[in-house]
N, C-alpha and C positions, 0 to 999 in steps of 0.2 A: 606579360612577356611582349605582347604586341607593342605596348606603349614604350617599353625599353628599347626595342628594335627601332621604333620610329625616332626616339630620342637620339639614339646613336647615329641614325641616318642623317638627321638634321645637323648633328655635330660634325660629321664627316663632310657634309656639303659646305658648311661654314668654313671648316678648316681648309677644304680644297679651294674655295673662293679666295680666302685670305692668302693662301700660298701662291695662287695665280697672280694676285695683285701685288704681292711682294717681289715676284720675279722681275728681272730686268728685261727690257726689250731694246732693240736697236732701231733708231730712226735714221734714215738716209735721205739727205737732200742733194739733188742733182741739178747742176747748172749745165745745160747742153749748149749754152750760147758762147760765142767766141769773145766774150768780154767778162770782166770780173763783176761780181755783184757785191756791193758793200752796203751793209744795213738793209738787206733785202727783207721786206715784210713777208712773213710766212704764217699762215693761219691753218690750224688743224682742228677740225670740229671734234666735239666729244663723241659723236656717233662714229667717226672714223677711228678714234682711239679704242672705243669699245669693241670694234671688230677684231682688234688685236688682243685686248686685255680682258674681254668679257665685261660684264656690268661693273662699273666703278663704284665702290662703296661711297656713301655720303661722307663728305669731309676730306676726301683724298684728292690730291692734285699731282700732276706730273712734275718731276724734277729732272732736268736735262743736264747731262755732264759729258765732257769731252772724253776722248780715249785715255787721257792722262788723269782723269778724275776731277778736273776743274768744272765747277758748276757753271752752266751757261745761263745768262739772264733770260727769263721768260715770264709770262704772266697768264693767268686764266681769267676770263671775264664772263659774268652772268649777264647776258644780253636781254633776257626777257623777265628778269626779276623773280624767278621761281625758286631761288635759293641754291640752284645747281649751276656750276659753270658750263658754258656752251662752247667756248673756243679757247684753244691755247694759242698764244701769240709770241713770236720771237723775231728778232732781227738777226739775219744770218749773213756771214761773210764767206763767199764761195768763189774761188778762182774760176777763170774761164775753162769750159770743157772739163769739169771735174765734179767731185762730190765730197761731201763731208758726212761722217757718221757720228752719232751721239747716243749715249745710253739713256734710257727712259726708265724711271722708277716712280711708282706712286707712293707719295708720302703725305704726312700731315703738313699743312702750310707752315707750321712753326719750324719745320726742318729746313726751310728755304732761307738762304742768306738775304740780307737787305741789299737790293740792287740799286745802282745809281739811277736817280730819277731823270728820265730823258723826255718826258712829256708831262703835261699838266693842264688841268682845267680849273678855273677859279671864278666863282661868283660870290660876292659878299655884300652884306648890308651894314650901314653904319649903326652903331649903338650909342646910347646916351652918354657913355663914358669916353667916347671918341674912338673906341676900338671898332674893328670890323668882324662880323660873324659870318662864317661860311654858310652858303645856302646851296643845298643839293637839289631842291625842287622849288619852283616859283611860278606863279601866274604873272603874265605880262601886264603891267599897268596900262590903263587906257589913256596914254599920254600922246597927244597928236604931235606932228612935226612942228607946228607953230609953238607948242608949249614944251619942247623937248628939254629945255633947261631944268625942268623939274626932275628929270631922270637921274641927274648926278647926285641928288639928295637921297635917292633910294638905293643906289648901287654904286659900289666902288668902280671907277672908270666906266660908268653908265650901263654896265651889263656884263654878261659872261665873257671871259677871255680864255683862249687856248694857246698853248705854246709848246715848243720843243727846244732842243739845244741849239737851234739855228734861228728861229723866227717866232713871232707871236702875232695873234689876231684878237679882235674883240668884236662884239655885237652890240649895237645900240638897242637895248631891250625895251623898246617902245614902238610906236607905230611907224617909225622910220625904218626899222629892221635893217639898218645899214651894217656893212662890214668894214672894219678899219684894220690897219696894220701897226703892230709894234715891231720896229726894226730892232734887232738885238746885236749887242757887241760882246755877249758873254754866253757860255754854255749853261750857266746856272738857271734854275727855275726862279723867275722874278715876279710873277704876277701878284703874289700875295702882298708885295710892298708897293706896287705901282700906284702912283697917285696919292700916297700918304705922305704928307709933308714935302711934296715935290710937285713940279709942273712937268707932266710927261710930254708936253709939247716942246720942251727944251731938252737938249741932250743930257742924259744922266749917265751914271757909271755902267748901267745895263743896256742903254740904248734910248729910244724915244718913240713916240707916235710919229709916223712919217708920212701920213696920207691925208689929203683933203677929200672928203666924201660928198658933202653937200646933198643934192637931190639925185646924184648918180647911183649906180649900182655898186660903187666902191670896189671892195676887194672880194667879189664873188657873192654879193647879195642876189636874191632870187625874185623872179616875177613870173606871172603867167601871161601868155598871149592868147586871147580869146577873141575870135571873129576879127582878127587883125588889130586888136587894141591891147595895149600893155596894161597890166595891173600889178603893182607892187604887192608882194606877199607881206602882211595881209591886214591892212587897216580894218578895224571893226570886228575882227575875229576874236575868238577866245584863244589867246596865245599862252604858251607855257614852255618852261625850260625844265629839263631833267638831266642830271648827271648820271651817265650809264656806266662808265668805267674811267678810272683815273690812274694810269701809269702802273709800273715805272716806264714801260716802253711805248704803250699805246693809251690814248685817252679818247673817250667818246662822249658826246653830248647829243641831246635830242630836243629839237624845237617842234612843237605841235601848234597848228593853227586850225581850230575847229569852228564850224558854223560861220564860214566866210561866204558872204553874199557877193557873187560875181556874175554879171551878165545873166540875171534871172535864174541862177543856179546856186545851191548851197553846197559848198565843198569843204574838204579838209585837206591840209597839206602837212606832211611830215618831212622835216629837214634834219637829217642826221649828219653830224660833223665828226670826223675822225682825224686825229693828228698823231704821228709817231716819230720817234727819234730819228735824226739824221736826214730829214726831208725838208726841202725848201717849199713845201706846200701843205695844204690840208685837203682832205677828201670830203666831198659833199655827196650825199645820197638823198634824192628828193622823190617823194611819191605823192600822187594826187588822187583823191577819190571824190566822186560826186559831180564831176563835170566832164563832158566829152569834147573832143577836138580842141584841146588846149595844149599849147607848146610850153614847155618849161624854158625859162630864160635866165641866164646869168650874165655877168658883165664885168668890165674893167673900166674904172673911172679914167677920164681924160683931163680932169682938172689939173692945171699947171703943166700939162704935156704940150710943149710948144708946137710940135708938128703932130697934127692929128692923124697919125698913120699907125696901122696895125699890120703885123705880119701873120698871114695864114700859112701854116706848114702842114703838108701831108707827108708823114714819115714813111708812107708806103708799106706799113706793117699793120694796118688797121687802126692806127692812132693819128689824131690830128691835134693841132694847137692853134690858138690865136694869142698873139703876144704884142706887148708894147715895151719900149725902152727909151728912156730919156731922163733929163734932169728934173724929175717929177716929185721927188721927195720934198718935204716941207722946207728944208734948208737948202734946196737946190742940188742935192746929191743925185747921182744916177740911181734909178730904180727900174728894174725889170719886173713886169707882171705878165701872167699868162693863165689861160684856161686850157686844160688838156683833157681830152676825152676820146672814147672810141668813135671811129669814123662812122660806124653804123648808127650812132645816136645823134650825129651832127646834122643840123638842118640849114646852117648858114649863119652869117653874121651881118650886122648893120651898125652904122654910126648914128647915134642920137646926139644932135648938137645942142647948144645952149637954149635953143628955142623949143625944144621938144617938150611935150606936156607931161607933167608928173615926174618922169624919169628922163634925165638929160645928162650931157657930158659923159657919154658912155659908149664904148664898143660892146654891143650886146651879142650874145651867142645863143642861138636857138637849139633846143634839143627835143627829141621825141619824148612824149608823155604817153607811154603804153602800159602794158601789164607789169613790166619790170620797172623799178625805180630808175630815174635818170642819175647818172653818176659822172662826176667830173672832179678834176684836181684844180685848185687855185694856187698859183705860185707867186711868191714875193722874193725878190733878189735885190738887196740893198748893198750899195758899194761899201758901206762901213761895216757890214757883216762879212763881206768877202770882196777884196779889191778886184777880183776877176770880173765882177759884175759892173765895173765902171765902163766896160766896153760891151757893145751889142754882141760881139763875137763870143765873149766869155759867157754871157747869159745864154746865147743860143746853143753853145756847146753843152751846157748843163741840161737844157731842155732836150736836146737830141739824145744824150746819154740816158735820161730818164724815159724818154719815149721808146727807146730800144728795149729797155727792161720791161716796160709796161706791155709791150707787144708779145712777150713770151713769159712763161711762168716757170718757176722752180718746181721740179718734180719731187713729190713726197712719197716715201715708201717705208714700210716696216720690214724688218727681217729678224 
């Protein structure tokens, strides 16, 4: 009799949990700002969800829908590789001083429609038959700057690339650790075909490589400043790449640099890069362990920038930026680039001319390296992607609009 009661109790608990997870909840996103938010990134953690839904059964994911029943694009990402999703991500459109409501239902992933791909990460290696095979994890080859020509034989366009529907970037996956820009003229995801039977340094139907990097910090490469000396991250270390998440709205990759010898210390650096749809930038999150009193540094290349001038802007809302604008793209088109970050993390900037040791031709930006990772956005605004970027004013207007959004957050609530 006891076992029968226990069995019934278990069945009731399972039925109750299942019923709770099948019930719908309402998610409300509020924009208190006096400006519209378009493609606003919104992140909701699994823990916050479970406060409303109770423990989420393995295999179930949220499906969002508007009040008229239209499914809203979203994705869930497993950030720590434990097999359970950790965050829900969506891009929201919310008018000024208003809110939007959406229904939330837990479903099997197969119930979700296929959403348009607006972000993408791609790393591939050439095969004997001439094709390229996607690589989701890789160790960085020990190829020096002097021998960097070897890298092109190991990886399509020399390393990992990341893109959205506006712009693309790539990393030189060797000891240069440089960041380059793919200017885009299409919203389609193109990295899978870049460099195959084409020269990406010449204009293609999708765009082209638009930046000269050399020994600069290119488009947001990182370095450490220790005892007043700059060290590019991270020659001689054990470098690796890992694909963390890949679209349709947000894509994340992670570089690790372990056992790096710097100024008599052995340290590790983790550089996580995120890109999502509708943004003219990617987001970097950099953490350092094993070394004290080191500043994290990023930068903007000045190669082919005729006037070596940068604009520092304090937006007076806790956000600052350093930007350049000029006919700096490879074919002479106008290109705006910028680093944007929280003012609390900003320590200043400096120009490194052509005579600087190791890292040169760069406007460098110093950031705090504390208990929390340093976080910054790197912007690329090419005039062939948007004619507004042919003028400094058009570029600055975009930066200002983004800084205003970055200075305040959308409020998330359930009801």
